[in-house]
C-alpha positions as CSV (number, residue, x, y, z in Angstrom):
1,X,29.2,3.2,19.5
2,X,26.9,0.7,21.3
3,X,26.9,1.0,25.1
4,X,25.2,-1.4,27.4
5,X,25.5,-2.0,31.1
6,X,26.1,-5.6,32.3
7,X,24.8,-5.4,35.8
8,X,28.2,-6.3,37.4
9,X,29.1,-4.0,40.2
10,X,31.2,-3.9,43.4
11,X,32.6,-1.5,46.0
12,X,36.3,-0.6,45.4
13,X,38.9,1.3,47.4
14,X,38.4,5.0,47.9
15,X,34.7,4.4,48.6
16,X,33.6,4.0,45.0
17,X,31.1,1.6,43.4
18,X,32.5,0.2,40.2
19,X,30.2,-1.1,37.5
20,X,30.8,-2.6,34.1
21,X,29.7,-1.4,30.7
22,X,30.2,-2.9,27.3
23,X,31.2,-0.4,24.7
24,X,31.0,-1.9,21.2
25,X,31.6,-5.3,22.8
26,X,34.6,-4.2,24.9
27,X,34.4,-4.4,28.7
28,X,34.9,-1.0,30.3
29,X,34.8,-0.4,34.1
30,X,33.1,2.7,35.4
31,X,32.7,4.0,38.9
32,X,30.7,6.5,41.0
33,X,32.2,8.1,44.1
34,X,30.7,8.0,47.6
35,X,30.5,11.8,47.5
36,X,28.3,11.7,44.4
37,X,26.1,9.1,46.0
38,X,25.9,11.3,49.1
39,X,25.3,14.6,47.3
40,X,22.7,13.4,44.8
41,X,21.0,10.4,46.3
42,X,21.1,11.0,50.1
43,X,23.5,8.2,50.9
44,X,24.9,8.5,54.4
45,X,26.5,5.1,54.9
46,X,30.0,4.0,54.3
47,X,29.7,0.3,54.3
48,X,29.8,-1.8,51.1
49,X,26.2,-2.8,51.7
50,X,25.0,0.8,52.0
51,X,27.0,2.0,49.0
52,X,25.7,-0.8,46.8
53,X,22.1,-0.2,48.1
54,X,22.4,3.5,47.1
55,X,23.8,2.6,43.7
56,X,21.1,0.1,43.0
57,X,18.3,2.4,44.0
58,X,19.7,5.0,41.6
59,X,21.2,2.8,38.9
60,X,19.3,4.3,35.9
61,X,20.4,7.9,36.6
62,X,24.0,6.8,37.3
63,X,24.2,4.7,34.1
64,X,22.7,7.6,32.1
65,X,25.5,9.9,33.4
66,X,28.1,7.2,32.7
67,X,26.7,6.8,29.1
68,X,27.0,10.6,28.5
69,X,30.7,10.5,29.6
70,X,31.4,7.3,27.6
71,X,30.0,8.9,24.5
72,X,32.2,12.0,25.1
73,X,35.4,10.2,25.9
74,X,35.2,7.6,23.1
75,X,34.4,4.7,25.4
76,X,37.2,4.9,28.0
77,X,36.8,4.1,31.6
78,X,34.7,6.6,33.6
79,X,35.0,7.8,37.2
80,X,31.8,9.7,38.0
81,X,32.0,12.5,40.6
82,X,29.3,14.9,41.9
83,X,29.7,17.3,39.0
84,X,28.9,14.5,36.5
85,X,25.5,13.9,38.0
86,X,24.3,17.6,37.9
């Protein structure tokens, strides 16, 4: 299974940052919760700008966590929570 992250991202309902991966050529959306951004990366803001800024500053670690989950779940959509970044 080939996994690459496309760079597309945006804030979605429920205070999550969604980001796109391609798994063996198929687009798959992943997301990381605001709680995970707060707990692991010190985010304290709730605006879209602050969430995206926290995501971008920590993208490599977030994408690495998403890749681990994608490999375990066969390339299905991922919703990262605090426990996934431990």
